[in-house]
N, C-alpha and C positions, 0 to 999 in steps of 0.2 A: 503494501501500498504505499503509496507517492502520500506524504504529509502537504497538507494545505498551507499557505503561506499563514503564521498568527503572530498573533501582537506579544511580544515580551508581557509577564504578567504584570511589573512595576510600571510599564508604559502607561503616559495618563493622555487623553483626546476629549477636548470639550468644542462646543460650536466657536466659530459658526462652520457649515458643513462647506468641506472642500471640494469643488467642481473636479478636479484631478481626482481618477481612479487610483494613481498611484499615492497618491496624500491620503484618500479616505477607506477609514479602518471600519469593517460593519462587526460587530459584537451577536452572537448566535448565544444563547439562551436557551439550554438542551435541559430541559426536566426530563427527569427519568424513574423509574419505577418497576423493578421487574422485566425490564426489557434486554435482558442477558441475550437473547436468539436474536436482536435485529440491531444493541445499539453501536457494534462495532463496523458493520456494512453503513449504518445511519452517519454513523463520523467519518466514513472514508468516504461518502460523497462529495466531502466538502472540496474533496482534490481536485474535483475539476470544476471547482469555482472559481472564476478567473477574478477573484477580488481579495483584498487582503481581511480573513478573516481572523477573529477571537472568538474561539471557543470556549463558554462557560458552561460547566455540564455541572447538573444538580442530582447526586444520587438523594433520591427523596427516600431512604428509609427500604431501600430494597432489601425482599428475600432471599434473592438470588446471586450471580457472580456480579450484577452488572457495575456496581461500586470498584471490584477489583479491576474490571474489564477496565473501566474508566481512570482506574488509575494509571495500570500499565500503559494504556493511548496518552496519558499525560506524561509521565515517566520519558516515550518516546518521543516527544515535542509535537504529537498530533492534538492534543488539546492545552491550550492557554493555562485552564486552570479548572480543576476540579472540588466539588464541594459537597460535602457531607451532610445529611439530616440525618442525626441516630433514630429516628422514629419517622413513619410516615404523616406527612403533613398536609399532603394533597398538591395541585398541582397549581395553583394560587400562589402558595406558600413557597414552592421550589423557584415559581416563577419571579417571583420579588426578591427573594434572595439571590435568583442570576442578576436581575439588574441594578441591583447594589454593587453588584463586582464586578460590572462591566466598566469597559474603560473607552470602546466606539465610539467613533462619531453616530450612530446610529446602530438601533439595536431590533434585533428578530426573534421571535419564538419560532424553534424547529423544536417537535416532537420525534422522540427517538422512534418512534415502532414504522417507518418506512412508508407513510403516508403521504408525506410530503418532500417531493426532491429540492435540493438547496441548491441545484442547478439551475434554477429559476428565478434565484433572488435577486441580479442582476434585472430583471423583469420588473420586480416590486420595488428598488432602487433607480431606476431610472426616473420617476417624478422629482422625487427627494433629489435627486442629484441635478436636475433642471430646474429648481427652486419655486416648482408647483406647487409642490408639497407637504408635509408635517407628519404625516401617517400615510400608509399605503397598505390594505388589505388585499389579499391575493382569493380570487372568489373561485371557490369550485362549480358555481353555477352559474356562469358566464359562456366563455367558448372553450374551456380547455377540456382536453380528452380527461375521460374517467372513468376507473372502472365500476360496471354497472352492479351494484348490490343493493342495497335495501329501500323499498320504497318509502316507507313507514319510516323513518330515518330521514331522509329527504322531504316530508311531507315535516314533521317535527322541526326541522334545521327553517323551514322557508315561514313557519307560522312564527317562530320564535324571532325571525329576524322584522316580519312583520310587526309584531306589536313592539321591539327594540324601535323601530322605525319609525311608529307611531308616535314615541314618547320623547325621542333623539329628534324627528324631525332630518333625519339622513334618508338618503334612497339606498341605503346599501342592497346587495344581491344575498350576502351572506355573512353575516353578523357573527356567526358560532365559527368561523374559520380559524385554526390555528396559523396562519400567515398575518401577521399583523407586524408591520415593519414602521419602525415611530424615530425618529429624530431622539437621542441620546439626553440630550437636553430639557425637552418636553417630555420624555418618556419616566426621568426621576424626578420628575417635578408633581407628575401625578400622586395624589394619597390611598395609595393601592391597598386595602385590606383582605383579598377577598384569599380564600385557604384552598380550595376545590375549584371544579370545573367551572364557577360563575367569574373566574377571572376573565374571560372573553367579552361577558356582559358590561362587566364593569369597565374593563377598558375602554370598550365602546362607547357609552357613557361618559365617562371622564374624558374623554377625548372631545366627544361633542358638546360638553359643558364648556371645554377650553377655549373653542374656538380653533381648532385645529382642524388647517386645508385637509382633507383627509380624500384620497384615490381610492379606486378597486380598478386592480387588473386581471384578468381570467389568469389563472395556474390549470396545472391539469392535477389528479388525485387517485391516488391508491388504495381505496378503502380497505381495512382488515374484516374478516368476517370473527364474530366472536369465538371460531376455533383457532383463528390464528392469534387470538389475544386482544382484541378491540374489548375498551374496559367502561364504553358511555353505553347507559341504559336509560331507560326509562325514568329512574326514579330521576337522573341526574336533567333529563328534562324539565321534569315538575319543578326542579330545584333552578331551575332556568328562568321558568315562570316569576319567580319570590324574586330572584337575583334583577329581572327585569324592573320592576315595583320599585324594590329595594333602591337601585342604584340611581333610579329615575325621576322617582315623585319623593321618597321618603330622603334624598341625598344623604345615605347614612355613611358616616365616616368608621362607627364599631367595627370591630372585627366580630363574624361570627361563624 
């Protein structure tokens, strides 16, 4: 595996966003929980990304070899930083930990399950690099190729996106997408508190409230089956409904 170009762990970056790819650093925050079967391949895909990438991986209390694999990849220079949560705290908590440790100009969330392809990060970066956007969402429901899977999952995603749009006054097609790339200075300023999958709803609500210029671009999507390790279920959909109300109507900043 050829290691990607990574930013040294002690380097610091800040706004403004460079207009040159040679100067710009993207921090990929990789939350991981029991992903030993996919984590190495997922990280390995960054080798094909024509960007300077700082990879910050957060092992969220995994009970398998995920943490061991991440430590090995860090020692090999493939990962910039690995942070271990002693116990599982949830995706939102892992994302917040990664954001705090990020030193790049822009931050993107990258799941470790092979559903999203980091080779598409330049497509997300382009509106930010051109000075048009503060945040870019990768939409699974525009025109990108995707694996054909669960009908009701797609319906649920569209309903949640509709309800979120009604309260944020945005016209997103995929609020629940993992691929949210945000200027680092803006991302670090958001008072994020979500512990679990509510982080997608919260990020959207807080970006909308901040007045951020949000763009959407089509991405490909290779969803997993439950047999392959998919973790999202109907209970998370119900929770997302609550988070849409919580972060848009109640303006809650308390951790729940």
